[in-house]
C-alpha positions in Angstrom: 192.8 64.2 56.2 192.9 66.4 59.3 193.8 65.0 62.7 192.2 66.1 65.9 194.5 67.2 68.7 191.9 67.2 71.4 192.1 64.7 74.2 189.1 62.6 75.1 187.3 63.6 78.3 188.3 61.3 81.1 187.2 61.0 84.7 189.9 63.3 86.1 189.1 66.1 83.7 185.4 65.9 84.3 185.9 65.9 88.1 188.2 68.9 88.0 185.7 70.8 85.8 182.8 69.9 88.2 184.7 71.0 91.3 185.7 74.2 89.6 182.2 75.0 88.6 180.8 74.1 92.1 183.4 76.4 93.7 182.4 79.3 91.4 178.7 78.8 92.1 179.4 78.6 95.9 181.4 81.8 95.8 178.7 83.5 93.7 176.0 82.5 96.1 178.0 83.7 99.1 178.6 87.1 97.5 174.9 87.3 96.7 173.8 86.4 100.2 176.3 88.3 102.4 177.5 91.0 99.9 180.9 91.4 98.3 182.2 93.4 101.3 181.4 90.6 103.8 182.9 87.6 102.0 185.2 85.7 104.3 188.9 85.4 103.3 191.5 82.8 104.2 193.3 85.4 106.3 190.1 86.0 108.4 189.5 82.3 108.8 193.1 81.8 109.9 192.9 84.6 112.4 189.7 83.2 113.8 191.3 79.8 114.2 194.3 81.4 116.0 191.9 83.2 118.4 190.0 80.0 119.0 193.2 78.1 119.8 194.3 80.8 122.2 190.9 80.7 123.9 191.1 76.9 124.3 194.7 77.2 125.7 193.5 79.7 128.2 190.6 77.5 129.2 192.9 74.5 129.6 195.3 76.6 131.8 192.4 77.8 134.0 191.2 74.2 134.4 194.7 73.1 135.3 195.0 75.9 137.9 191.6 75.0 139.4 192.5 71.3 139.6 195.9 72.1 141.2 194.1 74.3 143.7 191.6 71.5 144.5 194.4 69.0 144.9 196.4 71.4 147.2 193.5 71.7 149.6 192.3 68.0 149.5 192.8 66.0 152.7 195.9 63.9 152.7 193.9 60.6 152.9 192.1 61.4 149.7 195.2 62.2 147.6 196.3 59.7 144.9 199.7 58.0 145.3 200.6 58.6 141.7 200.1 61.8 139.7 197.6 61.7 136.9 199.2 61.7 133.5 197.7 61.5 130.0 198.5 58.4 128.0 198.4 60.3 124.7 197.8 63.8 123.5 
């Protein structure tokens, strides 16, 4: 009498297989649509995220400079007694 050494399919195994197949299909579709030379890499995505963070930081700094300039030229009667602070970031 031979014993089977295979494990029964459970939810976790089926889920992993489905995710793996879906990832392969998505990658194949991307390569077919944009071409093998134009497929995005994790490095490119990370660099784009860094550039976007830098652009947001520059925009925040420019806004802070503009607000500081407006406060500096505001009439004394219109200035607030307390500085504006953020409650959370």
